[in-house]
C-alpha positions in Angstrom: -23.3 -54.4 -33.5 -26.9 -53.9 -32.4 -27.9 -50.2 -32.9 -29.2 -50.1 -29.3 -25.8 -51.2 -27.8 -24.0 -48.9 -30.2 -26.0 -45.9 -29.0 -25.3 -46.8 -25.4 -21.6 -47.1 -26.1 -21.5 -43.7 -27.8 -23.3 -42.2 -24.8 -20.8 -43.8 -22.4 -17.9 -42.4 -24.4 -19.5 -39.0 -24.6 -20.1 -39.0 -20.8 -16.5 -40.1 -20.2 -15.0 -37.3 -22.2 -17.5 -34.8 -20.6 -16.4 -35.8 -17.1 -12.8 -35.7 -18.2 -13.2 -32.2 -19.6 -15.0 -30.9 -16.5 -12.3 -32.4 -14.3 -9.6 -30.9 -16.5 -11.2 -27.5 -16.3 -11.5 -27.8 -12.5 -7.9 -28.9 -12.3 -6.8 -25.9 -14.3 -8.3 -23.5 -11.8 -6.6 -22.2 -8.6 -7.7 -19.9 -5.9 -5.1 -17.6 -4.3 -5.6 -15.7 -1.0 -3.6 -12.5 -0.5 -2.7 -10.9 2.8 -1.3 -7.3 3.0 1.3 -5.6 5.1 1.4 -5.9 8.9 4.0 -3.1 9.5 4.5 -0.1 9.7 2.1 -0.2 12.6 2.0 1.7 15.9 0.3 -1.3 17.7 1.9 -4.7 17.1 -0.8 -6.7 18.9 -3.6 -5.0 17.0 -1.7 -5.6 13.7 -1.5 -9.3 14.3 -5.2 -9.4 15.3 -6.1 -7.9 12.0 -3.8 -10.4 10.2 -5.4 -13.3 12.1 -8.9 -12.2 11.1 -7.9 -11.7 7.5 -6.4 -15.2 7.3 -9.6 -16.6 8.9 -11.8 -14.8 6.4 -9.6 -16.1 3.6 -10.0 -19.7 4.7 -13.7 -19.4 4.1 -12.9 -18.9 0.4 -11.0 -22.3 0.4 -7.8 -21.0 -1.2 -5.2 -23.3 -2.6 -2.4 -21.1 -1.5 -1.9 -17.9 0.5 0.4 -15.0 -0.5 1.7 -12.5 2.0 3.1 -9.3 0.4 5.7 -8.7 3.2 6.4 -6.8 6.4 5.3 -9.8 8.6 7.6 -8.6 11.3 9.1 -5.3 12.6 12.8 -4.8 12.7 12.9 -1.3 14.4 9.9 0.0 16.2 9.7 -1.5 19.7 12.3 -4.1 18.9 15.4 -3.9 21.1 16.8 -7.4 20.6 16.6 -10.6 18.5 14.3 -12.1 21.1 11.8 -9.2 20.5 12.0 -9.7 16.7 11.7 -13.5 17.0 8.6 -13.2 19.1 6.9 -11.2 16.4 8.1 -13.5 13.6 6.8 -16.5 15.5 3.4 -14.9 15.9 3.2 -14.2 12.1 4.3 -17.7 11.0 1.9 -19.3 13.5 -1.0 -17.4 11.9 0.1 -18.4 8.4 0.8 -22.0 9.2 -2.5 -22.2 11.2 -4.3 -21.8 7.9 -3.3 -25.3 6.9 -2.5 -24.0 3.4 0.8 -23.6 1.6 2.0 -20.1 1.6 4.6 -17.7 0.3 5.9 -14.4 1.7 7.8 -11.6 0.0 10.4 -10.1 2.3 9.5 -6.5 3.1 11.4 -3.5 4.4 10.1 -3.8 7.9 11.4 -7.3 8.0 15.0 -6.5 7.3 16.0 -2.8 7.6 18.4 -1.7 10.3 17.6 1.2 12.7 20.0 3.8 11.2 18.7 5.1 7.9 21.4 4.8 5.3 20.7 3.9 1.6 22.5 0.7 0.6 23.7 0.1 4.2 26.1 -2.7 4.8 24.5 -3.4 8.2 22.5 -6.6 7.3 21.9 -7.7 10.9 18.1 -7.5 10.6 18.2 -9.4 7.3 20.2 -12.1 9.2 17.5 -12.1 11.9 14.9 -12.7 9.3 16.7 -15.5 7.6 17.6 -17.2 10.9 14.0 -17.1 11.9 13.0 -18.6 8.6 15.2 -21.6 9.4 13.9 -21.9 13.0 10.2 -21.8 12.1 8.2 -23.5 9.4 8.4 -21.1 6.4 8.6 -21.4 2.6 11.8 -19.3 2.5 15.0 -21.2 1.6 18.6 -20.3 1.8 18.0 -16.9 0.1 15.3 -14.3 0.5 14.1 -15.0 -3.0 12.7 -18.4 -4.0 9.9 -20.2 -5.8 7.3 -22.9 -5.3 4.7 -24.9 -7.2 1.0 -25.3 -6.2 -1.5 -27.2 -8.4 0.8 -26.9 -11.4 1.1 -23.1 -11.1 4.6 -21.6 -10.4 4.9 -18.9 -7.7 8.0 -16.7 -7.5 8.9 -14.5 -4.6 11.4 -11.8 -5.4 13.5 -9.8 -2.9 13.2 -6.1 -3.3 15.5 -5.0 -0.4 18.9 -6.1 -1.8 19.8 -2.4 -1.4 18.5 -1.6 2.1 16.6 1.6 2.9 15.7 2.2 -0.8 12.2 2.8 -2.1 10.6 3.1 -5.6 8.9 6.3 -4.7 10.7 8.1 -1.8 14.4 8.5 -1.1 16.9 6.6 -3.1 14.6 5.6 -5.9 17.3 4.7 -8.5 18.9 2.2 -6.1 15.7 0.3 -5.5 16.2 -2.6 -7.9 16.8 -6.3 -8.5 20.5 -7.0 -8.6 22.6 -9.2 -10.9 22.6 -12.5 -8.9 18.9 -12.5 -8.3 18.2 -11.6 -11.9 20.3 -14.5 -13.1 18.5 -16.8 -10.7 15.1 -15.5 -12.0 16.1 -16.1 -15.6 17.0 -19.7 -14.8 13.9 -20.3 -12.7 11.6 -18.9 -15.4 13.1 -21.1 -18.1 12.9 -24.2 -15.9 9.2 -23.5 -15.4 8.2 -22.3 -18.8 5.7 -25.2 -19.2 3.9 -24.5 -16.0 0.2 -23.7 -16.1 1.0 -20.1 -15.3 3.4 -18.0 -13.3 2.6 -15.6 -10.4 5.2 -13.2 -9.2 5.3 -11.8 -5.7 7.4 -8.8 -4.6 7.2 -6.4 -1.7 8.1 -3.1 -3.5 6.3 -2.2 -6.7 9.6 -1.5 -8.5 7.7 -0.4 -11.6 7.1 3.0 -10.0 10.6 3.7 -11.5 10.2 1.9 -14.8 13.9 2.2 -15.6 14.5 -0.1 -12.5 11.9 -2.6 -13.5 12.2 -2.6 -17.3 14.8 -5.4 -17.5 12.7 -7.6 -15.2 9.5 -6.9 -17.2 11.2 -7.7 -20.5 12.2 -11.0 -19.0 8.8 -11.8 -17.5 6.9 -11.1 -20.7 8.8 -13.9 -22.5 7.2 -16.5 -20.1 3.6 -17.4 -19.0 3.5 -14.8 -16.3 -0.1 -13.9 -15.4 0.2 -11.4 -12.6 2.8 -9.5 -10.5 1.6 -8.7 -7.0 3.3 -6.1 -4.7 2.5 -4.4 -1.4 4.4 -1.8 0.7 2.2 1.3 0.2 -0.7 0.1 2.4 -3.3 0.8 -0.2 -4.6 -1.3 -3.1 -4.0 -0.2 -6.7 -4.7 -1.6 -10.1 -1.7 -0.8 -12.4 -3.3 -2.5 -15.4 -2.0 -4.9 -18.0 1.3 -4.5 -19.7 2.4 -6.9 -22.4 -0.2 -9.4 -21.1 1.0 -9.2 -17.4 -1.4 -7.7 -14.8 0.2 -5.5 -12.2 -1.4 -5.2 -8.8 -0.6 -3.4 -5.5 -2.2 -4.9 -2.4 -3.3 -2.8 0.6 -2.7 -3.4 4.3 -3.9 -6.2 6.5 -2.8 -4.7 9.8 -0.4 -1.9 8.9 -1.4 1.8 9.4 -3.8 3.0 6.6 -4.6 6.5 5.3 -7.5 8.6 6.8 -9.6 8.2 3.6 -12.7 6.5 2.4 -12.5 2.8 2.4 -12.0 2.6 -1.4 -9.1 5.1 -1.4 -6.7 3.4 1.0 -8.6 3.7 4.2 -9.4 0.1 4.9 -7.7 -3.1 6.2 -8.2 -5.6 3.5 -7.6 -9.1 2.0 -8.0 -10.3 -1.5 -9.1 -13.5 -3.4 -7.6 -14.2 -6.8 -9.2 -16.9 -9.0 -7.1 -18.1 -12.0 -8.3 -20.4 -14.8 -5.6 -21.5 -17.1 -3.5 -18.5 -17.8 -6.3 -16.0 -17.2 -7.5 -14.1 -14.2 -11.1 -15.3 -13.7 -11.8 -12.9 -10.8 -10.1 -10.6 -8.4 -12.1 -9.7 -5.3 -11.1 -7.3 -2.5 -12.7 -7.3 0.9 -12.6 -5.2 4.0 -11.3 -7.4 6.9 -13.8 -6.5 9.6 -17.0 -6.2 7.6 -16.3 -8.4 4.6 -17.7 -5.5 2.4 -16.5 -5.6 -1.2 -13.9 -2.9 -2.0 -13.0 -1.3 -5.3 -9.6 -2.3 -6.7 -8.7 1.3 -7.2 -7.2 2.5 -10.4 -3.6 3.9 -10.6 -5.0 7.3 -11.6 -7.3 7.6 -8.6 -4.7 6.6 -6.2 -2.1 8.9 -7.7 -4.6 11.7 -7.1 -5.1 10.7 -3.5 -1.3 10.4 -3.0 -0.7 13.9 -4.5 -3.3 15.3 -2.1 -1.7 13.5 0.7 1.7 15.1 -0.1 0.0 18.5 -0.3 -1.5 18.0 3.2 1.9 16.8 4.5 3.3 20.2 3.5 0.9 22.0 6.0 3.2 21.2 9.0 5.6 24.0 7.8 2.9 26.7 7.6 2.6 27.6 11.3 5.1 28.0 14.1 3.6 29.0 17.5 5.8 30.7 20.1 5.0 32.0 23.6 6.4 35.5 24.1 5.7 37.5 27.2 2.8 35.3 28.1 1.2 35.7 24.7 0.9 33.1 21.9 2.2 34.4 18.6 1.9 32.6 15.2 4.9 32.9 12.9 5.1 32.0 9.2 1.4 32.5 8.8 1.3 35.8 6.8 0.1 37.7 9.9 2.4 40.6 10.6 1.4 40.9 14.3 1.3 37.1 14.8 -2.4 37.1 15.8 -3.6 34.8 13.0 -2.9 31.2 12.2 -2.7 30.8 8.4 -2.4 27.9 6.0 -0.4 28.8 2.8 0.3 25.2 1.5 -3.3 24.4 0.7 -3.6 23.8 -3.0 -5.1 21.6 -5.7 -2.3 19.5 -7.2 -4.5 17.2 -9.3 -6.4 17.4 -12.6 -10.0 17.6 -11.3 -11.7 20.1 -8.9 -11.5 19.5 -5.1 -13.3 20.8 -2.1 -11.5 21.7 1.2 -13.0 22.0 4.6 -11.3 22.8 7.9 -12.3 22.0 11.5 -10.6 23.8 14.3 -10.9 24.3 18.1 -13.4 27.1 18.7 -12.0 27.9 22.1 -8.7 28.8 20.6 -9.4 30.2 17.2 -12.2 32.4 15.8 -13.2 34.4 12.7 -11.9 32.0 10.0 -11.8 33.3 6.4 -10.7 32.1 3.0 -8.6 34.6 1.1 -9.7 34.4 -2.5 -7.9 36.9 -4.8 -8.9 40.3 -3.5 -11.9 39.1 -1.5 -12.7 36.8 1.4 -15.3 34.2 2.2 -16.5 32.6 5.4 -13.9 30.1 6.7 -16.5 27.8 8.3 -17.7 26.8 4.9 -15.8 24.6 2.4 -14.0 26.0 -0.6 -13.5 24.7 -4.1 -10.2 24.8 -6.0 -9.8 24.3 -9.7 -7.3 21.9 -11.2 -3.7 23.1 -10.5 -4.8 26.1 -8.5 -2.0 27.5 -6.2 0.5 24.9 -7.5 4.0 25.3 -8.9 4.8 21.6 -9.4 3.1 18.4 -8.5 3.2 14.6 -9.0 2.1 11.7 -6.9 5.0 12.1 -4.4 6.1 15.8 -4.6 3.9 18.8 -4.4 5.1 22.4 -4.0 5.1 26.0 -5.1 7.7 28.1 -6.9 7.1 30.9 -4.4 5.3 31.1 -1.0 1.8 32.4 -1.6 -0.3 34.1 1.0 -2.4 32.0 3.4 -5.5 30.6 1.7 -7.2 30.0 5.1 -6.6 31.9 8.3 -8.2 32.2 11.8 -7.6 34.6 14.6 -6.1 33.4 17.9 -8.4 34.2 20.8 -6.2 36.5 22.9 -7.9 35.8 26.1 -6.9 32.1 25.9 -3.1 31.7 26.2 -3.0 28.5 28.2 -3.0 26.0 25.4 0.1 24.1 24.4 -1.0 23.1 20.9 -3.5 23.7 18.1 -4.9 20.8 16.1 -6.6 21.4 12.7 -8.5 18.8 10.8 -8.3 19.3 7.0 -10.6 17.3 4.7 -10.3 17.2 0.9 -13.1 15.8 -1.2 -13.0 14.9 -4.9 -15.1 12.9 -7.3 -13.8 10.8 -10.2 -15.6 7.4 -10.8 -16.9 7.8 -7.2 -16.8 10.2 -4.3 -13.6 10.2 -2.3 -12.0 12.0 0.5 -8.7 12.3 2.4 -8.3 13.9 5.8 -5.3 15.0 7.8 -5.0 16.3 11.3 -2.1 18.7 11.8 -0.9 19.6 15.3 1.1 22.8 15.9 2.8 22.8 19.3 3.7 26.0 21.2 7.4 26.5 21.6 
């Protein structure tokens, strides 16, 4: 063969394999859009507006598939009939189908729980509503609330975390929040059938792994297959739970549901996420604030556990003050004030492992002369105060904070005696901390006069 033609032939073969390689690499990539919880929410219309905007923003990233972590409808609040429920469900599915993309949804607690709180309730009426709506409208859900689907050679599994109704992996009946036998058997068969897929992505509403004993059997099964990532929702804040046996665990925040009063990176933002996979690896995971498109931190488990522990501490403040009207005068009880003339907060504490700063805002026409009670001295209550790790705490974790005994009020302010016409007092408590970045959580506590 002429050397010239041989050289041209070699170049053609090289170009062919180069194009084939590039095409193969592209074919092995997939972009996944992730939408967070819609409910609980106090405003259904606004919730779906946020969801609509989140989906619109996701489409600009040209995803191959959309995942919704659950709670696309509301089974209790403002829902008096199946028609009410169906209207909400239709709105949600219209938004998802309007994307023009294949999608999956994990069934959430707000989709299926009945009005009366009872762990493992036998009332599955709302679950039936959900499944009936899935058949009436175009959804990916089949005959059971757990199912799977393939997109671009990747296998997606949606698990059902509400087989035991009104259970939760962090509050309430935590040991009952688990995947039951029939679903586990289905999962085992489904994983084996799809062992040779490019990769497996698992979607579930509750992050069951908060109680590892509930999730261990599932994890030990998943790790024997090419599972890349497990994605959950439910808590309305994002959280990176890291990599365990090669599987990435992620909690997605809210895309319409109520969020914490915190900085945007600590659970205070409505968000959506874009996950890029290449082969069996996560190439990129990007989190965006819905309204502004600003990039958010995928917050570490440690940081969010700190925020959650502080949230639980602030939740305890409701018990610190009881206001009563007696003979035309407002008296504060349970505040450490013998004559009832002071409002005092005894539950303030630092339940975490790094210093915090606490500041309190209050209505100046009702309260005056605020002070911090520090050991045997006091300091001005208008200024913030710093607490060392563990100060004023008997026990604490990310969902339970308390004291072995009731300490004296850390902060107190005097009720202005001339003003007895108010019906409530609202205090705003802000806690600041700094780990890898500055964070805050704020809580308004309203004490009504009885």
